[in-house]
mmCIF file of the N, C-alpha and C atoms, coordinates in Angstrom:
data_MODEL
# 
_entry.id   MODEL 
# 
loop_
_atom_site.group_PDB 
_atom_site.id 
_atom_site.type_symbol 
_atom_site.label_atom_id 
_atom_site.label_alt_id 
_atom_site.label_comp_id 
_atom_site.label_asym_id 
_atom_site.label_entity_id 
_atom_site.label_seq_id 
_atom_site.pdbx_PDB_ins_code 
_atom_site.Cartn_x 
_atom_site.Cartn_y 
_atom_site.Cartn_z 
_atom_site.occupancy 
_atom_site.B_iso_or_equiv 
_atom_site.pdbx_formal_charge 
_atom_site.auth_seq_id 
_atom_site.auth_comp_id 
_atom_site.auth_asym_id 
_atom_site.auth_atom_id 
_atom_site.pdbx_PDB_model_num 
ATOM 1   N N  . ARG A 1 1  ? 260.775 41.926 16.751  1.00 0.00 ? 1  ARG A N  1 
ATOM 2   C CA . ARG A 1 1  ? 260.978 41.979 15.306  1.00 0.00 ? 1  ARG A CA 1 
ATOM 3   C C  . ARG A 1 1  ? 259.991 42.948 14.665  1.00 0.00 ? 1  ARG A C  1 
ATOM 4   N N  . GLY A 1 2  ? 260.472 43.624 13.639  1.00 0.00 ? 2  GLY A N  1 
ATOM 5   C CA . GLY A 1 2  ? 259.606 44.531 12.907  1.00 0.00 ? 2  GLY A CA 1 
ATOM 6   C C  . GLY A 1 2  ? 258.633 43.778 12.025  1.00 0.00 ? 2  GLY A C  1 
ATOM 7   N N  . ARG A 1 3  ? 257.468 44.357 11.875  1.00 0.00 ? 3  ARG A N  1 
ATOM 8   C CA . ARG A 1 3  ? 256.463 43.733 11.010  1.00 0.00 ? 3  ARG A CA 1 
ATOM 9   C C  . ARG A 1 3  ? 256.541 44.347 9.631   1.00 0.00 ? 3  ARG A C  1 
ATOM 10  N N  . VAL A 1 4  ? 256.201 43.559 8.641   1.00 0.00 ? 4  VAL A N  1 
ATOM 11  C CA . VAL A 1 4  ? 256.228 44.031 7.261   1.00 0.00 ? 4  VAL A CA 1 
ATOM 12  C C  . VAL A 1 4  ? 254.934 44.746 6.912   1.00 0.00 ? 4  VAL A C  1 
ATOM 13  N N  . PHE A 1 5  ? 253.807 44.244 7.397   1.00 0.00 ? 5  PHE A N  1 
ATOM 14  C CA . PHE A 1 5  ? 252.509 44.798 7.044   1.00 0.00 ? 5  PHE A CA 1 
ATOM 15  C C  . PHE A 1 5  ? 251.881 45.512 8.230   1.00 0.00 ? 5  PHE A C  1 
ATOM 16  N N  . LEU A 1 6  ? 251.169 46.588 7.940   1.00 0.00 ? 6  LEU A N  1 
ATOM 17  C CA . LEU A 1 6  ? 250.418 47.310 8.960   1.00 0.00 ? 6  LEU A CA 1 
ATOM 18  C C  . LEU A 1 6  ? 249.033 46.695 9.095   1.00 0.00 ? 6  LEU A C  1 
ATOM 19  N N  . PRO A 1 7  ? 248.388 46.868 10.241  1.00 0.00 ? 7  PRO A N  1 
ATOM 20  C CA . PRO A 1 7  ? 246.978 46.482 10.345  1.00 0.00 ? 7  PRO A CA 1 
ATOM 21  C C  . PRO A 1 7  ? 246.162 47.314 9.348   1.00 0.00 ? 7  PRO A C  1 
ATOM 22  N N  . ALA A 1 8  ? 245.011 46.811 8.933   1.00 0.00 ? 8  ALA A N  1 
ATOM 23  C CA . ALA A 1 8  ? 244.201 47.464 7.892   1.00 0.00 ? 8  ALA A CA 1 
ATOM 24  C C  . ALA A 1 8  ? 243.890 48.923 8.215   1.00 0.00 ? 8  ALA A C  1 
ATOM 25  N N  . ASP A 1 9  ? 243.468 49.230 9.447   1.00 0.00 ? 9  ASP A N  1 
ATOM 26  C CA . ASP A 1 9  ? 243.110 50.617 9.772   1.00 0.00 ? 9  ASP A CA 1 
ATOM 27  C C  . ASP A 1 9  ? 244.315 51.550 9.686   1.00 0.00 ? 9  ASP A C  1 
ATOM 28  N N  . ALA A 1 10 ? 245.479 51.081 10.087  1.00 0.00 ? 10 ALA A N  1 
ATOM 29  C CA . ALA A 1 10 ? 246.692 51.898 9.981   1.00 0.00 ? 10 ALA A CA 1 
ATOM 30  C C  . ALA A 1 10 ? 247.091 52.088 8.521   1.00 0.00 ? 10 ALA A C  1 
ATOM 31  N N  . ALA A 1 11 ? 246.967 51.046 7.722   1.00 0.00 ? 11 ALA A N  1 
ATOM 32  C CA . ALA A 1 11 ? 247.301 51.146 6.295   1.00 0.00 ? 11 ALA A CA 1 
ATOM 33  C C  . ALA A 1 11 ? 246.371 52.125 5.594   1.00 0.00 ? 11 ALA A C  1 
ATOM 34  N N  . HIS A 1 12 ? 245.087 52.087 5.928   1.00 0.00 ? 12 HIS A N  1 
ATOM 35  C CA . HIS A 1 12 ? 244.136 53.011 5.302   1.00 0.00 ? 12 HIS A CA 1 
ATOM 36  C C  . HIS A 1 12 ? 244.433 54.452 5.684   1.00 0.00 ? 12 HIS A C  1 
ATOM 37  N N  . SER A 1 13 ? 244.877 54.684 6.917   1.00 0.00 ? 13 SER A N  1 
ATOM 38  C CA . SER A 1 13 ? 245.180 56.056 7.322   1.00 0.00 ? 13 SER A CA 1 
ATOM 39  C C  . SER A 1 13 ? 246.389 56.594 6.566   1.00 0.00 ? 13 SER A C  1 
ATOM 40  N N  . VAL A 1 14 ? 247.320 55.734 6.202   1.00 0.00 ? 14 VAL A N  1 
ATOM 41  C CA . VAL A 1 14 ? 248.479 56.156 5.409   1.00 0.00 ? 14 VAL A CA 1 
ATOM 42  C C  . VAL A 1 14 ? 248.047 56.496 3.995   1.00 0.00 ? 14 VAL A C  1 
ATOM 43  N N  . LEU A 1 15 ? 247.122 55.723 3.461   1.00 0.00 ? 15 LEU A N  1 
ATOM 44  C CA . LEU A 1 15 ? 246.703 55.889 2.070   1.00 0.00 ? 15 LEU A CA 1 
ATOM 45  C C  . LEU A 1 15 ? 245.584 56.905 1.893   1.00 0.00 ? 15 LEU A C  1 
ATOM 46  N N  . ARG A 1 16 ? 244.974 57.334 2.990   1.00 0.00 ? 16 ARG A N  1 
ATOM 47  C CA . ARG A 1 16 ? 243.851 58.270 2.896   1.00 0.00 ? 16 ARG A CA 1 
ATOM 48  C C  . ARG A 1 16 ? 244.317 59.583 2.284   1.00 0.00 ? 16 ARG A C  1 
ATOM 49  N N  . ARG A 1 17 ? 243.486 60.173 1.488   1.00 0.00 ? 17 ARG A N  1 
ATOM 50  C CA . ARG A 1 17 ? 243.804 61.424 0.806   1.00 0.00 ? 17 ARG A CA 1 
ATOM 51  C C  . ARG A 1 17 ? 242.796 62.473 1.238   1.00 0.00 ? 17 ARG A C  1 
ATOM 52  N N  . LEU A 1 18 ? 243.273 63.638 1.655   1.00 0.00 ? 18 LEU A N  1 
ATOM 53  C CA . LEU A 1 18 ? 242.364 64.711 2.036   1.00 0.00 ? 18 LEU A CA 1 
ATOM 54  C C  . LEU A 1 18 ? 241.775 65.351 0.795   1.00 0.00 ? 18 LEU A C  1 
ATOM 55  N N  . ARG A 1 19 ? 240.471 65.556 0.832   1.00 0.00 ? 19 ARG A N  1 
ATOM 56  C CA . ARG A 1 19 ? 239.826 66.231 -0.295  1.00 0.00 ? 19 ARG A CA 1 
ATOM 57  C C  . ARG A 1 19 ? 240.197 67.700 -0.259  1.00 0.00 ? 19 ARG A C  1 
ATOM 58  N N  . ARG A 1 20 ? 240.406 68.259 -1.419  1.00 0.00 ? 20 ARG A N  1 
ATOM 59  C CA . ARG A 1 20 ? 240.785 69.658 -1.517  1.00 0.00 ? 20 ARG A CA 1 
ATOM 60  C C  . ARG A 1 20 ? 239.764 70.384 -2.372  1.00 0.00 ? 20 ARG A C  1 
ATOM 61  N N  . ALA A 1 21 ? 239.727 71.677 -2.246  1.00 0.00 ? 21 ALA A N  1 
ATOM 62  C CA . ALA A 1 21 ? 238.793 72.492 -3.013  1.00 0.00 ? 21 ALA A CA 1 
ATOM 63  C C  . ALA A 1 21 ? 239.433 72.896 -4.339  1.00 0.00 ? 21 ALA A C  1 
ATOM 64  N N  . ASN A 1 22 ? 239.970 71.942 -5.033  1.00 0.00 ? 22 ASN A N  1 
ATOM 65  C CA . ASN A 1 22 ? 240.620 72.217 -6.317  1.00 0.00 ? 22 ASN A CA 1 
ATOM 66  C C  . ASN A 1 22 ? 239.592 72.199 -7.438  1.00 0.00 ? 22 ASN A C  1 
ATOM 67  N N  . PHE A 1 23 ? 239.881 72.917 -8.466  1.00 0.00 ? 23 PHE A N  1 
ATOM 68  C CA . PHE A 1 23 ? 239.058 72.827 -9.654  1.00 0.00 ? 23 PHE A CA 1 
ATOM 69  C C  . PHE A 1 23 ? 239.960 72.499 -10.830 1.00 0.00 ? 23 PHE A C  1 
ATOM 70  N N  . LEU A 1 24 ? 239.352 72.178 -11.924 1.00 0.00 ? 24 LEU A N  1 
ATOM 71  C CA . LEU A 1 24 ? 240.072 71.733 -13.109 1.00 0.00 ? 24 LEU A CA 1 
ATOM 72  C C  . LEU A 1 24 ? 241.160 72.732 -13.509 1.00 0.00 ? 24 LEU A C  1 
ATOM 73  N N  . LEU A 1 25 ? 242.357 72.261 -13.694 1.00 0.00 ? 25 LEU A N  1 
ATOM 74  C CA . LEU A 1 25 ? 243.507 73.035 -14.165 1.00 0.00 ? 25 LEU A CA 1 
ATOM 75  C C  . LEU A 1 25 ? 243.928 74.165 -13.219 1.00 0.00 ? 25 LEU A C  1 
ATOM 76  N N  . GLU A 1 26 ? 243.646 74.033 -11.929 1.00 0.00 ? 26 GLU A N  1 
ATOM 77  C CA . GLU A 1 26 ? 244.039 75.071 -10.968 1.00 0.00 ? 26 GLU A CA 1 
ATOM 78  C C  . GLU A 1 26 ? 245.545 75.295 -10.974 1.00 0.00 ? 26 GLU A C  1 
ATOM 79  N N  . GLU A 1 27 ? 246.297 74.242 -11.199 1.00 0.00 ? 27 GLU A N  1 
ATOM 80  C CA . GLU A 1 27 ? 247.754 74.352 -11.167 1.00 0.00 ? 27 GLU A CA 1 
ATOM 81  C C  . GLU A 1 27 ? 248.293 75.237 -12.289 1.00 0.00 ? 27 GLU A C  1 
ATOM 82  N N  . MET A 1 28 ? 247.507 75.504 -13.308 1.00 0.00 ? 28 MET A N  1 
ATOM 83  C CA . MET A 1 28 ? 247.945 76.340 -14.423 1.00 0.00 ? 28 MET A CA 1 
ATOM 84  C C  . MET A 1 28 ? 247.878 77.826 -14.066 1.00 0.00 ? 28 MET A C  1 
ATOM 85  N N  . LYS A 1 29 ? 247.072 78.181 -13.066 1.00 0.00 ? 29 LYS A N  1 
ATOM 86  C CA . LYS A 1 29 ? 246.882 79.582 -12.703 1.00 0.00 ? 29 LYS A CA 1 
ATOM 87  C C  . LYS A 1 29 ? 247.964 80.044 -11.737 1.00 0.00 ? 29 LYS A C  1 
ATOM 88  N N  . GLN A 1 30 ? 248.180 81.344 -11.703 1.00 0.00 ? 30 GLN A N  1 
ATOM 89  C CA . GLN A 1 30 ? 249.114 81.923 -10.738 1.00 0.00 ? 30 GLN A CA 1 
ATOM 90  C C  . GLN A 1 30 ? 248.561 81.701 -9.333  1.00 0.00 ? 30 GLN A C  1 
ATOM 91  N N  . GLY A 1 31 ? 249.446 81.511 -8.362  1.00 0.00 ? 31 GLY A N  1 
ATOM 92  C CA . GLY A 1 31 ? 249.025 81.286 -6.987  1.00 0.00 ? 31 GLY A CA 1 
ATOM 93  C C  . GLY A 1 31 ? 248.253 82.476 -6.438  1.00 0.00 ? 31 GLY A C  1 
ATOM 94  N N  . ASP A 1 32 ? 247.272 82.203 -5.613  1.00 0.00 ? 32 ASP A N  1 
ATOM 95  C CA . ASP A 1 32 ? 246.445 83.230 -4.994  1.00 0.00 ? 32 ASP A CA 1 
ATOM 96  C C  . ASP A 1 32 ? 246.386 82.918 -3.498  1.00 0.00 ? 32 ASP A C  1 
ATOM 97  N N  . ILE A 1 33 ? 246.975 83.779 -2.673  1.00 0.00 ? 33 ILE A N  1 
ATOM 98  C CA . ILE A 1 33 ? 247.068 83.503 -1.244  1.00 0.00 ? 33 ILE A CA 1 
ATOM 99  C C  . ILE A 1 33 ? 245.682 83.385 -0.619  1.00 0.00 ? 33 ILE A C  1 
ATOM 100 N N  . GLN A 1 34 ? 244.710 84.150 -1.083  1.00 0.00 ? 34 GLN A N  1 
ATOM 101 C CA . GLN A 1 34 ? 243.336 84.049 -0.569  1.00 0.00 ? 34 GLN A CA 1 
ATOM 102 C C  . GLN A 1 34 ? 242.797 82.643 -0.790  1.00 0.00 ? 34 GLN A C  1 
ATOM 103 N N  . ARG A 1 35 ? 242.932 82.154 -2.008  1.00 0.00 ? 35 ARG A N  1 
ATOM 104 C CA . ARG A 1 35 ? 242.411 80.829 -2.345  1.00 0.00 ? 35 ARG A CA 1 
ATOM 105 C C  . ARG A 1 35 ? 243.232 79.734 -1.672  1.00 0.00 ? 35 ARG A C  1 
ATOM 106 N N  . GLU A 1 36 ? 244.541 79.865 -1.719  1.00 0.00 ? 36 GLU A N  1 
ATOM 107 C CA . GLU A 1 36 ? 245.409 78.797 -1.233  1.00 0.00 ? 36 GLU A CA 1 
ATOM 108 C C  . GLU A 1 36 ? 245.392 78.653 0.281   1.00 0.00 ? 36 GLU A C  1 
ATOM 109 N N  . CYS A 1 37 ? 245.332 79.760 1.012   1.00 0.00 ? 37 CYS A N  1 
ATOM 110 C CA . CYS A 1 37 ? 245.558 79.683 2.457   1.00 0.00 ? 37 CYS A CA 1 
ATOM 111 C C  . CYS A 1 37 ? 244.376 80.095 3.316   1.00 0.00 ? 37 CYS A C  1 
ATOM 112 N N  . ARG A 1 38 ? 243.337 80.605 2.747   1.00 0.00 ? 38 ARG A N  1 
ATOM 113 C CA . ARG A 1 38 ? 242.168 80.939 3.564   1.00 0.00 ? 38 ARG A CA 1 
ATOM 114 C C  . ARG A 1 38 ? 241.004 80.020 3.254   1.00 0.00 ? 38 ARG A C  1 
ATOM 115 N N  . GLU A 1 39 ? 240.796 79.702 1.982   1.00 0.00 ? 39 GLU A N  1 
ATOM 116 C CA . GLU A 1 39 ? 239.699 78.819 1.609   1.00 0.00 ? 39 GLU A CA 1 
ATOM 117 C C  . GLU A 1 39 ? 240.069 77.356 1.783   1.00 0.00 ? 39 GLU A C  1 
ATOM 118 N N  . GLU A 1 40 ? 241.355 77.039 1.747   1.00 0.00 ? 40 GLU A N  1 
ATOM 119 C CA . GLU A 1 40 ? 241.840 75.674 1.887   1.00 0.00 ? 40 GLU A CA 1 
ATOM 120 C C  . GLU A 1 40 ? 242.847 75.630 3.027   1.00 0.00 ? 40 GLU A C  1 
ATOM 121 N N  . VAL A 1 41 ? 243.263 74.442 3.393   1.00 0.00 ? 41 VAL A N  1 
ATOM 122 C CA . VAL A 1 41 ? 244.358 74.298 4.350   1.00 0.00 ? 41 VAL A CA 1 
ATOM 123 C C  . VAL A 1 41 ? 245.642 74.578 3.597   1.00 0.00 ? 41 VAL A C  1 
ATOM 124 N N  . CYS A 1 42 ? 246.402 75.539 4.088   1.00 0.00 ? 42 CYS A N  1 
ATOM 125 C CA . CYS A 1 42 ? 247.585 76.007 3.386   1.00 0.00 ? 42 CYS A CA 1 
ATOM 126 C C  . CYS A 1 42 ? 248.814 75.189 3.754   1.00 0.00 ? 42 CYS A C  1 
ATOM 127 N N  . THR A 1 43 ? 249.565 74.799 2.756   1.00 0.00 ? 43 THR A N  1 
ATOM 128 C CA . THR A 1 43 ? 250.859 74.175 2.998   1.00 0.00 ? 43 THR A CA 1 
ATOM 129 C C  . THR A 1 43 ? 251.935 75.194 2.659   1.00 0.00 ? 43 THR A C  1 
ATOM 130 N N  . TYR A 1 44 ? 253.143 74.948 3.130   1.00 0.00 ? 44 TYR A N  1 
ATOM 131 C CA . TYR A 1 44 ? 254.253 75.854 2.827   1.00 0.00 ? 44 TYR A CA 1 
ATOM 132 C C  . TYR A 1 44 ? 254.429 75.985 1.319   1.00 0.00 ? 44 TYR A C  1 
ATOM 133 N N  . GLU A 1 45 ? 254.325 74.876 0.598   1.00 0.00 ? 45 GLU A N  1 
ATOM 134 C CA . GLU A 1 45 ? 254.528 74.905 -0.852  1.00 0.00 ? 45 GLU A CA 1 
ATOM 135 C C  . GLU A 1 45 ? 253.467 75.770 -1.531  1.00 0.00 ? 45 GLU A C  1 
ATOM 136 N N  . GLU A 1 46 ? 252.210 75.695 -1.093  1.00 0.00 ? 46 GLU A N  1 
ATOM 137 C CA . GLU A 1 46 ? 251.159 76.525 -1.686  1.00 0.00 ? 46 GLU A CA 1 
ATOM 138 C C  . GLU A 1 46 ? 251.399 78.001 -1.392  1.00 0.00 ? 46 GLU A C  1 
ATOM 139 N N  . ALA A 1 47 ? 251.839 78.319 -0.177  1.00 0.00 ? 47 ALA A N  1 
ATOM 140 C CA . ALA A 1 47 ? 252.150 79.712 0.154   1.00 0.00 ? 47 ALA A CA 1 
ATOM 141 C C  . ALA A 1 47 ? 253.317 80.207 -0.689  1.00 0.00 ? 47 ALA A C  1 
ATOM 142 N N  . ARG A 1 48 ? 254.332 79.376 -0.873  1.00 0.00 ? 48 ARG A N  1 
ATOM 143 C CA . ARG A 1 48 ? 255.487 79.758 -1.688  1.00 0.00 ? 48 ARG A CA 1 
ATOM 144 C C  . ARG A 1 48 ? 255.058 80.018 -3.123  1.00 0.00 ? 48 ARG A C  1 
ATOM 145 N N  . GLU A 1 49 ? 254.159 79.181 -3.650  1.00 0.00 ? 49 GLU A N  1 
ATOM 146 C CA . GLU A 1 49 ? 253.667 79.387 -5.015  1.00 0.00 ? 49 GLU A CA 1 
ATOM 147 C C  . GLU A 1 49 ? 252.899 80.700 -5.121  1.00 0.00 ? 49 GLU A C  1 
ATOM 148 N N  . ALA A 1 50 ? 252.098 81.020 -4.112  1.00 0.00 ? 50 ALA A N  1 
ATOM 149 C CA . ALA A 1 50 ? 251.306 82.247 -4.149  1.00 0.00 ? 50 ALA A CA 1 
ATOM 150 C C  . ALA A 1 50 ? 252.200 83.476 -4.100  1.00 0.00 ? 50 ALA A C  1 
ATOM 151 N N  . PHE A 1 51 ? 253.210 83.472 -3.233  1.00 0.00 ? 51 PHE A N  1 
ATOM 152 C CA . PHE A 1 51 ? 254.105 84.620 -3.118  1.00 0.00 ? 51 PHE A CA 1 
ATOM 153 C C  . PHE A 1 51 ? 255.159 84.653 -4.212  1.00 0.00 ? 51 PHE A C  1 
ATOM 154 N N  . GLU A 1 52 ? 255.476 83.496 -4.785  1.00 0.00 ? 52 GLU A N  1 
ATOM 155 C CA . GLU A 1 52 ? 256.518 83.371 -5.805  1.00 0.00 ? 52 GLU A CA 1 
ATOM 156 C C  . GLU A 1 52 ? 257.833 83.973 -5.324  1.00 0.00 ? 52 GLU A C  1 
ATOM 157 N N  . ASN A 1 53 ? 258.092 83.834 -4.017  1.00 0.00 ? 53 ASN A N  1 
ATOM 158 C CA . ASN A 1 53 ? 259.291 84.408 -3.429  1.00 0.00 ? 53 ASN A CA 1 
ATOM 159 C C  . ASN A 1 53 ? 259.560 83.682 -2.118  1.00 0.00 ? 53 ASN A C  1 
ATOM 160 N N  . ASP A 1 54 ? 260.709 83.029 -2.013  1.00 0.00 ? 54 ASP A N  1 
ATOM 161 C CA . ASP A 1 54 ? 261.028 82.269 -0.807  1.00 0.00 ? 54 ASP A CA 1 
ATOM 162 C C  . ASP A 1 54 ? 261.148 83.158 0.425   1.00 0.00 ? 54 ASP A C  1 
ATOM 163 N N  . GLU A 1 55 ? 261.638 84.389 0.287   1.00 0.00 ? 55 GLU A N  1 
ATOM 164 C CA . GLU A 1 55 ? 261.804 85.271 1.437   1.00 0.00 ? 55 GLU A CA 1 
ATOM 165 C C  . GLU A 1 55 ? 260.463 85.738 1.994   1.00 0.00 ? 55 GLU A C  1 
ATOM 166 N N  . LYS A 1 56 ? 259.478 86.025 1.138   1.00 0.00 ? 56 LYS A N  1 
ATOM 167 C CA . LYS A 1 56 ? 258.161 86.448 1.604   1.00 0.00 ? 56 LYS A CA 1 
ATOM 168 C C  . LYS A 1 56 ? 257.406 85.307 2.267   1.00 0.00 ? 56 LYS A C  1 
ATOM 169 N N  . THR A 1 57 ? 257.701 84.090 1.843   1.00 0.00 ? 57 THR A N  1 
ATOM 170 C CA . THR A 1 57 ? 257.011 82.929 2.390   1.00 0.00 ? 57 THR A CA 1 
ATOM 171 C C  . THR A 1 57 ? 257.444 82.740 3.820   1.00 0.00 ? 57 THR A C  1 
# 
């Protein structure tokens, strides 16, 4: 039978949040590939925002 609740350590790993090198109102600025993908861990969405073009991503 499936369990409804995870053990505490497994639940914490699901809820854990990676710290990012964000600063106040970063989302308001245009994407910068240097900042998004070299200084931080880059996700596809961040790369897409920096290039502003799905084909270049």
